[in-house]
C-alpha positions as CSV (number, residue, x, y, z in Angstrom):
1,M,158.7,6.4,174.8
2,R,155.8,3.9,174.8
3,R,152.3,5.4,174.4
4,T,149.5,4.0,176.4
5,W,145.8,4.0,175.5
6,A,145.0,6.3,178.5
7,R,147.5,8.8,177.3
8,I,146.2,8.7,173.7
9,A,142.6,9.0,174.9
10,A,143.6,12.0,177.0
11,S,145.1,13.7,174.0
12,P,143.2,16.8,172.9
13,Y,143.4,15.5,169.3
14,A,141.6,12.3,170.2
15,L,138.2,14.1,170.2
16,H,138.5,15.5,166.7
17,V,137.1,13.1,164.3
18,F,136.8,13.7,160.5
19,L,133.5,15.7,160.0
20,G,133.0,15.7,163.7
21,D,129.8,14.2,165.2
22,D,128.0,14.5,161.8
23,L,130.0,11.7,160.0
24,L,127.1,9.2,160.0
25,P,124.5,11.6,158.6
26,F,126.9,12.7,155.9
27,L,127.6,9.1,154.9
28,V,123.9,8.3,154.9
29,L,123.3,11.4,152.8
30,A,126.0,10.4,150.3
31,F,124.9,6.8,150.0
32,G,121.1,7.6,150.0
33,G,121.6,10.3,147.3
34,A,123.7,8.0,145.1
35,L,121.1,5.1,145.6
36,F,118.2,7.5,144.6
37,V,119.9,9.1,141.6
38,G,121.5,5.9,140.3
39,N,118.3,3.9,140.3
40,L,116.2,6.7,139.0
41,L,118.5,7.2,136.1
42,A,118.6,3.4,135.4
43,V,114.8,3.6,134.8
44,V,114.7,6.9,133.0
45,R,117.7,6.5,130.8
46,P,118.6,2.8,130.1
47,P,121.8,2.2,128.3
48,Q,121.9,2.9,124.6
49,R,123.5,-0.4,123.6
50,Q,123.6,-3.7,125.4
51,L,127.2,-4.8,126.4
52,D,126.6,-8.6,126.1
53,D,124.0,-11.2,126.7
54,T,124.4,-11.3,130.5
55,H,123.2,-7.7,131.0
56,L,119.5,-6.8,130.9
57,E,118.2,-4.4,128.3
58,R,116.3,-2.4,130.9
59,A,116.5,-2.2,134.7
60,P,113.6,-3.8,136.6
61,V,111.3,-0.9,137.1
62,A,109.6,-2.0,140.3
63,R,112.8,-2.9,142.1
64,S,114.6,0.2,140.8
65,L,111.8,2.5,142.0
66,M,111.8,0.8,145.4
67,F,115.5,1.2,145.8
68,A,115.2,4.8,144.6
69,L,112.5,5.4,147.3
70,V,114.7,3.8,150.0
71,G,117.6,6.1,148.9
72,L,115.3,9.2,149.0
73,L,114.1,8.3,152.5
74,A,117.7,7.9,153.7
75,A,118.8,11.2,152.2
76,V,115.8,13.1,153.7
77,W,116.5,11.5,157.1
78,A,120.2,12.6,156.8
79,V,119.3,16.2,155.8
80,A,116.8,16.3,158.7
81,S,119.5,15.1,161.1
82,L,122.1,17.6,159.9
83,V,119.6,20.6,160.0
84,S,118.2,19.7,163.4
85,G,121.5,19.0,165.2
């Protein structure tokens, strides 16, 4: 039996998406939180030993703090979207 797109779209299971309508805010929360924590830890706790000559001893502070701020703003937006909806 051949399935058509109209029949698939009319299926009651077609409306159930993983995490429902909140998929985008959950993804933004995950990536924003990881961006915030990762960049903040790169500034606060640099690596104990340098792997080789191609890696920096410390992360660039201004750039890392700016990325941490962007991640924090994204995470706050995602939490606000999840709470208000």
